[in-house]
Backbone as CSV, one residue per row, in Angstrom:
resi,resn,N_x,N_y,N_z,CA_x,CA_y,CA_z,C_x,C_y,C_z
1,MET,30.105,11.612,-94.779,31.451,11.456,-94.236,31.352,10.689,-92.923
2,THR,32.064,9.617,-92.806,32.046,8.797,-91.609,33.263,9.126,-90.758
3,SER,33.096,9.005,-89.450,34.213,9.276,-88.547,34.537,8.017,-87.767
4,ASN,35.788,7.870,-87.420,36.253,6.702,-86.679,36.302,6.985,-85.180
5,VAL,35.692,8.087,-84.742,35.735,8.467,-83.338,34.563,7.798,-82.616
6,SER,34.884,7.126,-81.527,33.824,6.459,-80.775,33.019,7.478,-79.968
7,ALA,31.859,7.057,-79.516,30.995,7.942,-78.731,31.664,8.323,-77.415
8,ALA,32.398,7.395,-76.811,33.068,7.676,-75.540,34.140,8.742,-75.730
9,GLU,34.900,8.646,-76.835,35.933,9.651,-77.089,35.306,11.014,-77.374
10,ARG,34.188,11.011,-78.086,33.498,12.265,-78.378,33.003,12.910,-77.076
11,ARG,32.427,12.110,-76.175,31.967,12.637,-74.889,33.133,13.198,-74.084
12,ARG,34.262,12.455,-74.092,35.436,12.899,-73.349,35.937,14.233,-73.891
13,PHE,35.913,14.389,-75.205,36.382,15.628,-75.820,35.435,16.792,-75.496
14,MET,34.140,16.531,-75.501,33.159,17.589,-75.282,33.001,17.942,-73.800
15,SER,33.592,17.144,-72.900,33.415,17.383,-71.471,34.047,18.698,-71.033
16,GLY,35.079,19.153,-71.699,35.748,20.380,-71.313,36.822,20.174,-70.270
17,ASP,36.962,18.967,-69.763,37.983,18.665,-68.771,39.271,18.313,-69.513
18,VAL,40.290,19.149,-69.369,41.526,18.986,-70.132,42.204,17.666,-69.807
19,SER,42.179,17.255,-68.560,42.849,16.008,-68.189,42.177,14.815,-68.878
20,LYS,40.862,14.874,-69.064,40.175,13.784,-69.760,40.466,13.828,-71.267
21,ILE,40.551,15.033,-71.815,40.780,15.171,-73.251,42.154,14.627,-73.624
22,ARG,43.178,14.946,-72.822,44.549,14.547,-73.152,44.888,13.129,-72.729
23,SER,43.993,12.526,-71.962,44.284,11.161,-71.527,44.142,10.203,-72.706
24,THR,44.735,9.040,-72.542,44.608,8.031,-73.591,43.200,7.474,-73.560
25,GLY,42.860,6.685,-74.511,41.497,6.182,-74.638,41.135,5.131,-73.616
26,GLU,41.451,5.354,-72.379,41.075,4.407,-71.344,39.563,4.427,-71.183
27,THR,39.053,3.320,-70.713,37.606,3.268,-70.538,37.240,4.051,-69.283
28,PRO,36.470,5.109,-69.455,36.082,5.883,-68.281,35.017,5.140,-67.484
29,GLN,35.069,5.314,-66.181,34.077,4.677,-65.342,32.769,5.451,-65.470
30,PRO,31.659,4.716,-65.558,30.384,5.427,-65.689,30.089,6.212,-64.423
31,PRO,29.464,7.375,-64.576,29.172,8.182,-63.379,28.164,7.474,-62.494
32,SER,28.382,7.598,-61.205,27.472,6.944,-60.263,26.150,7.700,-60.267
33,ARG,25.073,6.952,-60.135,23.745,7.573,-60.166,23.217,7.731,-58.746
34,ARG,23.898,8.555,-57.990,23.479,8.825,-56.624,22.734,10.151,-56.585
35,ARG,21.907,10.282,-55.589,21.188,11.538,-55.430,22.135,12.603,-54.896
36,LYS,21.737,13.851,-55.109,22.543,14.958,-54.612,22.571,14.920,-53.100
37,GLY,23.720,15.250,-52.541,23.838,15.305,-51.096,24.178,13.961,-50.472
38,LYS,24.178,12.881,-51.242,24.503,11.564,-50.694,25.859,11.144,-51.258
39,GLY,26.669,10.571,-50.430,27.967,10.089,-50.874,29.032,11.149,-50.714
40,GLY,30.287,10.710,-50.713,31.393,11.620,-50.470,31.765,12.474,-51.657
41,ASP,31.668,11.946,-52.891,32.107,12.695,-54.054,31.291,13.963,-54.265
42,SER,29.984,13.862,-54.195,29.152,15.033,-54.473,29.337,16.102,-53.392
43,GLU,29.566,15.681,-52.147,29.812,16.654,-51.087,31.122,17.377,-51.328
44,GLU,32.148,16.619,-51.746,33.439,17.245,-52.032,33.317,18.211,-53.201
45,GLU,32.549,17.819,-54.228,32.361,18.708,-55.380,31.614,19.961,-54.959
46,GLY,30.615,19.812,-54.083,29.863,20.967,-53.606,30.750,21.920,-52.826
47,GLU,31.602,21.362,-51.964,32.521,22.199,-51.193,33.533,22.873,-52.121
48,GLU,34.000,22.128,-53.124,34.957,22.696,-54.074,34.305,23.836,-54.853
49,PHE,33.053,23.643,-55.280,32.337,24.683,-56.011,32.164,25.927,-55.147
50,LYS,31.792,25.730,-53.874,31.621,26.869,-52.977,32.944,27.615,-52.785
51,GLN,34.037,26.858,-52.674,35.348,27.484,-52.494,35.727,28.305,-53.724
52,ILE,35.482,27.744,-54.913,35.799,28.467,-56.149,34.932,29.715,-56.264
53,LEU,33.653,29.593,-55.933,32.741,30.735,-55.986,33.203,31.839,-55.035
54,LYS,33.674,31.442,-53.849,34.164,32.427,-52.887,35.409,33.135,-53.425
55,GLU,36.304,32.369,-54.048,37.516,32.971,-54.614,37.172,33.959,-55.718
56,VAL,36.195,33.600,-56.562,35.788,34.504,-57.644,35.208,35.785,-57.061
57,ARG,34.351,35.649,-56.045,33.774,36.842,-55.406,34.860,37.713,-54.797
58,ASP,35.803,37.070,-54.094,36.883,37.836,-53.460,37.729,38.571,-54.501
59,PHE,37.812,38.020,-55.707,38.595,38.662,-56.755,37.801,39.771,-57.443
60,VAL,36.498,39.539,-57.668,35.703,40.471,-58.475,35.197,41.664,-57.678
61,ILE,34.680,41.431,-56.476,34.010,42.500,-55.727,34.926,43.694,-55.448
62,PRO,36.177,43.513,-55.044,37.026,44.702,-54.833,37.274,45.500,-56.114
63,ASN,37.142,44.881,-57.270,37.384,45.583,-58.529,36.150,46.315,-59.049
64,LEU,35.009,46.135,-58.391,33.802,46.850,-58.797,33.886,48.296,-58.342
65,GLY,33.097,49.148,-58.972,33.013,50.536,-58.538,32.234,50.640,-57.245
66,LYS,32.243,51.835,-56.641,31.592,52.036,-55.342,30.090,51.773,-55.441
67,GLU,29.449,52.307,-56.468,28.008,52.125,-56.625,27.660,50.663,-56.889
68,GLN,28.486,49.990,-57.696,28.230,48.579,-57.989,28.397,47.712,-56.743
69,GLN,29.379,48.051,-55.897,29.550,47.305,-54.647,28.350,47.493,-53.733
70,GLN,27.862,48.734,-53.626,26.688,48.991,-52.791,25.468,48.255,-53.337
71,LEU,25.310,48.269,-54.655,24.191,47.580,-55.282,24.276,46.075,-55.031
72,TYR,25.489,45.524,-55.115,25.689,44.097,-54.848,25.291,43.760,-53.417
73,GLU,25.744,44.592,-52.457,25.418,44.349,-51.051,23.911,44.441,-50.810
74,GLU,23.259,45.442,-51.416,21.811,45.590,-51.248,21.069,44.379,-51.803
75,ARG,21.476,43.920,-52.967,20.831,42.759,-53.574,21.047,41.510,-52.736
76,ARG,22.261,41.376,-52.187,22.548,40.213,-51.351,21.679,40.221,-50.099
77,ILE,21.563,41.383,-49.465,20.736,41.502,-48.253,19.278,41.243,-48.590
78,ARG,18.809,41.768,-49.730,17.418,41.564,-50.129,17.159,40.092,-50.431
79,ALA,18.136,39.403,-51.021,17.980,37.981,-51.334,17.884,37.146,-50.055
80,LEU,18.518,37.623,-48.988,18.463,36.919,-47.714,17.214,37.283,-46.912
81,GLY,16.381,38.191,-47.451,15.129,38.541,-46.788,15.182,39.841,-46.020
82,GLY,16.281,40.551,-46.076,16.389,41.821,-45.369,15.892,42.975,-46.217
83,VAL,15.783,44.144,-45.605,15.330,45.339,-46.308,16.322,46.461,-46.019
84,MET,16.730,47.149,-47.070,17.648,48.269,-46.919,16.845,49.528,-46.639
85,ASN,17.212,50.268,-45.606,16.500,51.491,-45.264,17.331,52.744,-45.507
86,ASN,18.629,52.606,-45.584,19.468,53.789,-45.719,19.503,54.255,-47.180
87,GLN,19.366,55.562,-47.364,19.439,56.145,-48.694,20.421,57.304,-48.662
88,LYS,21.035,57.559,-49.823,21.965,58.672,-49.906,21.190,59.982,-49.916
89,HIS,21.740,60.999,-49.262,21.122,62.318,-49.268,21.626,63.080,-50.481
90,MET,20.697,63.790,-51.137,21.082,64.582,-52.296,20.155,65.778,-52.420
91,ASN,20.531,66.679,-53.269,19.747,67.867,-53.537,18.377,67.445,-54.078
92,TYR,17.319,68.117,-53.595,15.949,67.725,-53.953,15.695,67.881,-55.457
93,LYS,16.168,68.984,-56.030,15.941,69.215,-57.462,16.644,68.153,-58.305
94,LYS,17.877,67.815,-57.912,18.609,66.760,-58.629,17.876,65.427,-58.524
95,MET,17.361,65.151,-57.315,16.660,63.887,-57.111,15.414,63.811,-57.990
96,LYS,14.634,64.901,-58.059,13.422,64.903,-58.891,13.764,64.705,-60.361
97,ASP,14.821,65.406,-60.829,15.237,65.246,-62.225,15.691,63.819,-62.510
98,MET,16.466,63.259,-61.568,16.968,61.903,-61.748,15.816,60.898,-61.779
99,ARG,14.851,61.046,-60.882,13.715,60.123,-60.855,12.870,60.251,-62.113
100,LYS,12.694,61.470,-62.594,11.926,61.682,-63.822,12.614,60.981,-64.991
101,ARG,13.942,61.133,-65.062,14.716,60.485,-66.132,14.630,58.956,-66.003
102,ASP,14.712,58.458,-64.757,14.625,57.015,-64.529,13.269,56.461,-64.960
103,VAL,12.194,57.203,-64.655,10.855,56.752,-65.036,10.736,56.678,-66.550
104,GLU,11.272,57.678,-67.245,11.217,57.677,-68.715,12.022,56.513,-69.290
105,GLU,13.210,56.276,-68.747,14.040,55.162,-69.226,13.344,53.830,-68.977
106,ARG,12.728,53.702,-67.804,12.039,52.452,-67.472,10.864,52.210,-68.412
107,LYS,10.072,53.257,-68.675,8.943,53.112,-69.602,9.430,52.668,-70.969
108,LYS,10.515,53.281,-71.417,11.066,52.947,-72.731,11.508,51.485,-72.766
109,THR,12.199,51.048,-71.731,12.695,49.663,-71.694,11.547,48.668,-71.616
110,VAL,10.537,48.974,-70.788,9.398,48.067,-70.650,8.630,47.962,-71.967
111,GLU,8.456,49.096,-72.658,7.790,49.069,-73.966,8.581,48.224,-74.962
112,GLU,9.903,48.389,-74.934,10.764,47.623,-75.842,10.636,46.128,-75.560
113,GLU,10.633,45.765,-74.290,10.493,44.357,-73.930,9.114,43.817,-74.299
114,LYS,8.100,44.688,-74.195,6.752,44.265,-74.547,6.680,43.909,-76.030
115,THR,7.330,44.719,-76.867,7.316,44.427,-78.304,8.140,43.189,-78.620
116,LEU,9.232,42.980,-77.865,10.070,41.799,-78.093,9.429,40.538,-77.520
117,GLY,8.604,40.713,-76.490,7.962,39.567,-75.857,8.852,38.856,-74.857
118,VAL,9.907,39.528,-74.404,10.843,38.930,-73.451,11.089,39.923,-72.324
119,CYS,11.072,39.428,-71.082,11.373,40.272,-69.936,12.744,39.872,-69.392
120,THR,13.638,40.835,-69.275,15.001,40.519,-68.851,15.289,40.942,-67.424
121,SER,14.262,41.399,-66.698,14.488,41.844,-65.327,13.386,41.316,-64.426
122,ALA,13.784,40.751,-63.293,12.798,40.230,-62.347,12.048,41.368,-61.663
123,SER,12.701,42.508,-61.496,12.068,43.649,-60.836,11.442,44.611,-61.835
124,LYS,11.334,44.191,-63.082,10.756,45.007,-64.161,11.485,46.336,-64.297
125,HIS,12.809,46.297,-64.192,13.703,47.437,-64.385,13.469,48.556,-63.375
126,ARG,13.026,48.205,-62.182,12.881,49.216,-61.135,14.220,49.395,-60.446
127,LYS,14.413,50.553,-59.864,15.616,50.816,-59.084,15.501,50.088,-57.743
128,ALA,16.622,49.954,-57.056,16.644,49.199,-55.794,15.743,49.840,-54.755
129,TRP,15.706,51.172,-54.685,14.867,51.835,-53.692,13.382,51.604,-53.989
130,GLU,13.030,51.503,-55.279,11.632,51.230,-55.634,11.233,49.819,-55.205
131,VAL,12.132,48.883,-55.420,11.863,47.499,-55.017,11.711,47.417,-53.506
132,ASN,12.592,48.116,-52.769,12.490,48.131,-51.306,11.164,48.723,-50.855
133,LYS,10.730,49.809,-51.518,9.462,50.439,-51.149,8.301,49.477,-51.391
134,ILE,8.323,48.802,-52.513,7.261,47.838,-52.831,7.247,46.700,-51.815
135,MET,8.441,46.195,-51.467,8.528,45.112,-50.478,8.004,45.569,-49.118
136,ASN,8.378,46.782,-48.683,7.898,47.301,-47.396,6.382,47.449,-47.403
137,ASP,5.843,48.008,-48.495,4.386,48.176,-48.587,3.681,46.824,-48.550
138,LYS,4.249,45.845,-49.234,3.647,44.509,-49.259,3.654,43.898,-47.859
139,GLN,4.774,44.051,-47.129,4.851,43.525,-45.769,3.831,44.201,-44.861
140,LYS,3.658,45.527,-45.016,2.677,46.239,-44.203,1.262,45.770,-44.519
141,ARG,0.942,45.599,-45.813,-0.384,45.117,-46.194,-0.655,43.737,-45.618
142,ASN,0.338,42.845,-45.707,0.168,41.499,-45.168,-0.026,41.530,-43.653
143,LYS,0.701,42.414,-42.969,0.576,42.527,-41.523,-0.828,43.011,-41.153
144,GLU,-1.319,44.028,-41.862,-2.667,44.526,-41.599,-3.717,43.470,-41.917
145,LYS,-3.497,42.732,-42.988,-4.435,41.685,-43.388,-4.520,40.610,-42.304
146,ARG,-3.354,40.197,-41.773,-3.344,39.208,-40.691,-4.056,39.747,-39.457
147,LYS,-3.813,41.031,-39.147,-4.429,41.631,-37.970,-5.945,41.678,-38.136
148,ASN,-6.412,42.103,-39.307,-7.849,42.155,-39.562,-8.462,40.763,-39.534
149,HIS,-7.741,39.789,-40.059,-8.242,38.419,-40.074,-8.376,37.882,-38.656
150,GLU,-7.406,38.209,-37.803,-7.471,37.756,-36.414,-8.635,38.417,-35.674
151,ASP,-8.941,39.678,-36.028,-10.057,40.363,-35.386,-11.401,39.745,-35.765
152,LEU,-11.470,39.169,-36.963,-12.734,38.630,-37.455,-12.915,37.147,-37.175
153,LYS,-12.013,36.547,-36.445,-12.116,35.112,-36.202,-13.386,34.800,-35.421
154,VAL,-14.073,33.751,-35.828,-15.368,33.422,-35.248,-15.220,32.783,-33.883
155,PHE,-14.131,32.059,-33.644,-14.035,31.345,-32.380,-13.926,32.292,-31.199
156,ASN,-13.787,33.583,-31.434,-13.778,34.542,-30.340,-15.187,34.779,-29.795
157,LEU,-16.218,34.270,-30.476,-17.595,34.460,-30.031,-17.913,33.622,-28.808
158,GLY,-17.253,32.514,-28.625,-17.486,31.661,-27.472,-18.568,30.632,-27.741
159,MET,-18.906,29.859,-26.719,-19.922,28.813,-26.769,-19.638,27.768,-27.833
160,GLY,-18.413,27.597,-28.226,-18.074,26.579,-29.218,-18.617,26.884,-30.598
161,ALA,-18.859,28.172,-30.912,-19.429,28.550,-32.196,-18.442,28.258,-33.315
162,ILE,-18.997,27.820,-34.452,-18.194,27.572,-35.637,-18.849,28.274,-36.810
163,GLU,-18.044,28.545,-37.829,-18.574,29.204,-39.021,-18.879,28.154,-40.068
164,ASN,-20.069,28.256,-40.681,-20.467,27.319,-41.721,-21.174,28.107,-42.814
165,ARG,-20.543,28.221,-43.964,-21.087,28.938,-45.122,-21.452,30.379,-44.784
166,GLY,-20.628,31.033,-44.036,-20.839,32.430,-43.717,-21.757,32.673,-42.529
167,LEU,-22.300,31.621,-41.930,-23.180,31.766,-40.773,-22.494,31.219,-39.530
168,VAL,-22.852,31.792,-38.375,-22.312,31.303,-37.115,-23.262,30.233,-36.589
169,VAL,-22.726,29.058,-36.323,-23.540,27.940,-35.851,-23.069,27.553,-34.463
170,ILE,-24.039,27.495,-33.531,-23.725,27.091,-32.159,-24.296,25.687,-31.973
171,PRO,-23.506,24.710,-31.567,-23.998,23.341,-31.392,-25.131,23.266,-30.352
172,ARG,-26.077,22.335,-30.562,-27.258,22.188,-29.689,-26.868,21.904,-28.240
173,LYS,-25.882,21.025,-28.048,-25.514,20.682,-26.667,-25.012,21.909,-25.920
174,ASN,-24.313,22.808,-26.608,-23.838,24.030,-25.955,-25.006,24.958,-25.623
175,VAL,-26.015,25.001,-26.510,-27.193,25.830,-26.244,-27.940,25.298,-25.017
176,LYS,-28.112,23.963,-24.951,-28.814,23.366,-23.817,-28.072,23.630,-22.510
177,LEU,-26.734,23.485,-22.532,-25.945,23.774,-21.329,-26.121,25.225,-20.908
178,TYR,-26.143,26.133,-21.869,-26.310,27.557,-21.564,-27.674,27.810,-20.939
179,GLU,-28.735,27.169,-21.506,-30.089,27.364,-20.969,-30.171,26.852,-19.526
180,LYS,-29.563,25.709,-19.251,-29.591,25.167,-17.892,-28.910,26.118,-16.919
181,HIS,-27.757,26.652,-17.313,-27.027,27.568,-16.437,-27.797,28.866,-16.263
182,ALA,-28.496,29.281,-17.304,-29.257,30.534,-17.213,-30.420,30.403,-16.250
183,LYS,-31.020,29.210,-16.154,-32.135,28.989,-15.227,-31.648,28.899,-13.781
184,GLY,-30.398,28.657,-13.603,-29.857,28.590,-12.252,-29.541,27.186,-11.820
185,GLY,-29.929,26.211,-12.572,-29.660,24.831,-12.205,-28.302,24.393,-12.688
186,GLN,-27.846,23.336,-12.091,-26.569,22.772,-12.493,-26.776,21.581,-13.409
187,GLY,-27.986,21.367,-13.844,-28.248,20.288,-14.773,-28.598,18.984,-14.100
188,GLY,-28.651,18.911,-12.784,-28.903,17.639,-12.122,-30.316,17.484,-11.604
189,GLY,-30.802,18.426,-10.827,-32.070,18.227,-10.133,-33.220,19.026,-10.679
190,GLY,-33.095,19.649,-11.772,-34.194,20.407,-12.318,-34.504,21.659,-11.519
191,GLY,-33.612,22.105,-10.674,-33.804,23.350,-9.953,-34.529,23.197,-8.621
192,LYS,-34.830,21.970,-8.136,-35.521,21.769,-6.857,-34.513,21.863,-5.714
193,ARG,-35.039,22.286,-4.539,-34.185,22.346,-3.356,-34.203,21.041,-2.611
194,ARG,-33.124,20.717,-2.011,-33.050,19.490,-1.200,-33.571,19.758,0.194
195,LYS,-34.181,18.789,0.750,-34.617,18.890,2.137,-33.495,18.413,3.024
196,ARG,-33.380,19.063,4.197,-32.302,18.664,5.087,-32.801,17.864,6.211
């Protein structure tokens, strides 16, 4: 079956833009091949997209439940690099039961994903508090690692020492200067006294 529809008309129809679909078969101008961030059109489109995204958020977030709003805020703060420290207080027995149930659900989901071969969660289905704990522990480990690394730096030995294949190497000229100073001379007269 052959169709009399041109490629341009097919593209216009598939674009999803109603104004283009209902327009007559005028020749559309080819899209400019500019890089992102250059030129006025792409900046205007970016600003328009941000404005639409803000309107959608303003419409959706108030309609979420209390827990979903808190979860959204925590995720937003975590995405910006912050860490949430506040937790809700609850009965200890309830908390233990809830955590036990969460661990069982997580194991079940992870096993299911393992059999499917697809992972649908970046945090591997952990709760927000678990992710925060992991992030805090990771930051502490990195901080300790940096501190230990700074303590082991070789240049703290002095005399221009450098590390080479796990050994500390002191340059010959620095050794000679040290020997001269140790003998008491300043390197000029071989340690003889001047006559006055």
